[in-house]
Each structure stands twice: as C-alpha cells, then as structure tokens.
C-alpha positions as CSV (number, residue, x, y, z in Angstrom):
1,M,8.6,83.4,101.8
2,A,10.4,86.4,103.3
3,R,14.4,85.4,104.2
4,H,15.5,87.5,107.6
5,S,19.1,88.9,107.3
6,G,18.8,90.0,111.2
7,W,20.0,87.7,113.8
8,I,16.0,87.6,115.2
9,S,13.1,88.6,113.8
10,A,10.7,90.8,115.2
11,R,7.7,87.8,115.7
12,G,10.5,86.3,117.6
13,L,11.1,89.3,119.9
14,A,7.5,89.4,120.1
15,A,7.3,85.6,121.3
16,F,10.7,86.1,123.4
17,A,8.9,88.8,124.9
18,G,5.6,87.3,125.3
19,G,7.1,84.0,127.3
20,A,9.9,86.3,129.3
21,A,6.3,88.4,130.8
22,A,4.6,85.0,131.2
23,A,6.8,83.3,132.9
24,V,7.4,86.4,135.5
25,L,3.7,86.4,136.0
26,V,3.9,82.3,136.3
27,S,6.8,82.8,138.8
28,R,6.6,86.4,140.5
29,V,3.0,87.1,140.4
30,L,1.0,84.3,140.8
31,P,2.7,81.9,144.3
32,P,1.3,85.5,146.6
33,L,-1.6,84.8,144.9
34,L,-2.7,81.6,145.3
35,A,-1.4,81.7,148.9
36,Q,-3.2,84.4,149.9
37,A,-6.5,82.8,148.0
38,T,-5.2,79.4,150.4
39,G,-4.5,81.1,153.4
40,A,-8.2,82.7,153.4
41,A,-10.0,79.6,152.9
42,R,-8.2,77.9,156.0
43,A,-9.5,80.9,158.1
44,S,-13.1,80.3,156.8
45,A,-12.8,77.6,157.9
46,G,-11.7,77.9,160.8
47,R,-8.4,77.7,161.0
48,D,-6.6,80.1,163.6
49,P,-4.3,82.2,161.1
50,F,-1.4,82.4,163.9
51,A,-1.4,78.6,163.6
52,G,1.5,78.7,160.8
53,L,3.4,81.8,162.7
54,E,3.5,79.9,165.9
55,H,4.6,76.9,163.6
56,D,7.3,79.1,162.4
57,H,8.5,79.6,165.7
58,R,9.1,76.1,165.8
59,V,10.8,75.9,163.5
60,I,13.0,78.6,162.9
61,L,13.9,77.6,167.2
62,S,14.8,74.1,165.3
63,L,17.6,75.6,163.5
64,L,19.0,77.5,166.0
65,T,19.4,74.4,168.8
66,E,21.2,72.5,165.3
67,M,23.6,75.4,164.9
68,V,24.2,75.6,168.5
69,E,24.9,72.3,169.2
70,S,26.7,72.2,166.0
71,P,30.7,71.2,166.6
72,P,33.1,74.1,165.5
73,D,34.1,72.0,162.9
74,A,30.8,71.9,160.8
75,V,31.4,74.4,158.9
76,V,29.1,73.1,155.6
77,R,27.1,71.9,158.1
78,R,26.5,75.7,159.8
79,T,26.1,77.2,156.9
80,Q,23.4,75.2,155.4
81,L,21.4,75.9,158.2
82,L,22.1,79.3,158.7
83,L,20.8,79.6,155.1
84,R,17.6,77.7,156.0
85,L,17.2,80.1,158.8
86,K,17.6,83.4,156.8
87,R,15.1,82.2,154.7
88,R,12.7,80.6,156.7
89,L,12.9,83.9,158.9
90,A,12.7,86.7,155.9
91,A,9.4,85.0,155.2
92,H,8.2,85.2,158.7
93,A,9.3,88.5,159.3
94,L,7.6,90.0,156.2
95,A,4.7,88.9,157.3
96,E,4.7,89.5,160.5
97,E,6.2,93.0,160.0
98,D,4.5,94.0,157.0
99,V,0.4,92.4,158.5
100,V,0.2,91.7,162.0
101,Y,2.6,94.3,163.7
102,P,-0.1,96.9,161.3
103,L,-3.2,95.6,163.2
104,L,-1.8,95.2,166.4
105,H,-0.2,99.1,166.5
106,D,-3.3,100.4,164.6
107,D,-6.3,98.1,165.9
108,A,-5.4,96.9,169.3
109,H,-3.9,99.6,169.8
110,A,-0.8,98.0,170.9
111,E,1.9,101.0,170.1
112,D,4.0,100.4,172.6
113,D,4.1,96.4,171.9
114,A,4.7,97.1,167.9
115,H,7.6,98.6,167.9
116,Q,9.1,96.2,170.3
117,L,8.4,94.2,168.3
118,Y,9.6,95.6,165.2
119,G,13.6,96.6,167.0
120,E,13.7,92.9,167.8
121,H,13.5,91.9,163.9
122,A,16.1,94.9,163.2
123,E,18.4,92.9,165.9
124,M,17.5,89.6,164.3
125,K,18.4,90.7,161.6
126,M,22.0,92.5,162.7
127,R,22.8,89.4,164.6
128,L,22.0,87.3,161.4
129,A,24.2,89.4,159.4
130,A,26.9,89.0,162.4
131,L,26.7,85.6,161.8
132,E,26.5,85.1,158.1
133,R,29.8,87.5,158.0
134,M,31.8,85.2,160.6
135,A,33.8,82.3,159.6
136,K,32.1,79.1,160.7
137,D,34.4,77.8,162.5
138,D,35.4,81.1,164.7
139,P,34.8,80.2,168.7
140,D,32.5,82.9,169.1
141,W,30.3,82.0,166.5
142,T,28.1,79.6,168.7
143,G,28.3,82.1,171.5
144,I,26.7,84.7,168.8
145,A,23.8,81.9,167.4
146,R,22.9,81.3,171.0
147,G,22.5,85.0,171.8
148,L,20.1,84.6,168.6
149,K,18.5,81.9,169.9
150,D,17.7,83.6,173.3
151,L,16.2,86.5,171.7
152,I,14.0,84.7,169.3
153,A,12.8,82.2,171.8
154,S,11.9,85.6,173.8
155,H,10.4,87.9,171.1
156,A,8.1,84.2,170.1
157,R,7.0,83.7,173.8
158,Q,6.1,87.6,173.3
159,E,3.9,87.0,170.3
160,E,2.5,84.1,171.5
161,E,1.2,84.5,174.8
162,V,0.8,88.5,175.0
163,D,0.2,89.8,171.2
164,F,-1.2,87.2,169.1
165,P,-3.4,87.3,171.5
166,R,-4.3,90.9,171.1
167,V,-5.2,90.9,167.5
168,R,-6.8,88.1,168.3
169,A,-8.9,89.9,169.8
170,V,-10.2,92.2,167.2
171,L,-10.5,90.6,164.5
172,D,-13.6,88.4,163.2
173,G,-14.2,85.8,160.6
174,R,-13.3,88.4,158.0
175,G,-10.6,89.5,159.4
176,N,-9.5,86.6,160.5
177,A,-9.3,85.3,157.3
178,R,-8.0,88.5,155.5
179,L,-5.3,88.1,158.1
180,S,-4.7,84.7,157.1
181,G,-4.4,85.2,153.6
182,A,-2.4,88.6,153.8
183,V,0.2,86.5,155.8
184,S,0.0,83.9,153.7
185,R,0.5,86.3,150.0
186,E,3.3,87.8,152.3
187,K,5.1,84.2,152.9
188,A,4.9,83.5,149.3
189,L,6.8,86.7,148.4
190,I,10.0,84.7,149.9
191,L,10.8,82.5,147.0
C-alpha cells in the first residue's frame, strides 16, 4: 500500500471536486428545473399562471403594512420585515421582468405599459435601497416605507386589472403552461 506524503491525494481531490459539483447541481440547478416542471404541471391542470404573482402582491403589501405600522423603536422588527420584503420582492420582480413583461411587450403589444412597469420596478429598488441604508428608527423611515407601499399597490392594481388580462388573452393552454413554468423557475433562482 502506497503512502501519501502530500496533504491530499489525487483521489481525495477528485472526490472533493465531484462532491462540490454535485452540491452545486443539487442546490442551484435542480430547484429551478423542478420549479419549472411543477409550475408547468399546475398550469396544465388548469391553474391560472398569474395566481402566484397576485398572491405575491398580497404578501408584499402585507409586509409593507407591518413596516408602516411598526413603531420607530422596533428596529429589529423593521429590519426583519425589510429583509423578508427584499427577498420576496426580488423573486417576484425577477419573474415579472424576465417572463411576463417581455410577453406583455412582444405578444400583447403593450410596449408602453411594459416600459412603465420596468421603470416602476427600478423606483421600488431605489426606495428599498434607501430603507436599507437608513437607520430603522429614523423619523423619515415610515414615510419612505409608506411611499413604497403606495407605489407597489398602484403597480399591482395596474398589473392585475390591465396587464395580466392582456397577456392572458394572447396565451393558449401551452402558453399558460410555459409561462407558469418559467415564472416558477425564475422565482426559484432567488433562494
């Protein structure tokens, strides 16, 4: 039996590299693929592909309501709510920007609405960054959170009442399944 004088053998290094590659595959590649298949299956079974996005709107607005109503001395609670909001909003925005808005622009021929929605997402991100940088007990914090809530409420209303119906109108059953799968995949990218 040969003795290894080095810190790690070539076999050990290969096993480590193989394990690391498997971990990356399981943790980063597999979840979006599984989410895509699940989303497509739900839509094929007749579930509205926009239901999840509309549910996100309710959760996001609920988090913002909690943020606005939190007292200035609830610094830890405000920080927790902001982190939850950022994560939920990031996954939601990624799905809309990469899947829904291109369909709205190209297939539903609503170019102006698509550009407006992208712009509103940029404004939301800037307001989130301001809240993150600001001391959570700053007197202006509640006002910025309230402004973000108002912006998101208006944005969600526009999507749910005007833009989602426009996209629904141009999709058939297979298009719904592809949309639902793609939305689920994009949301799963934000782990």
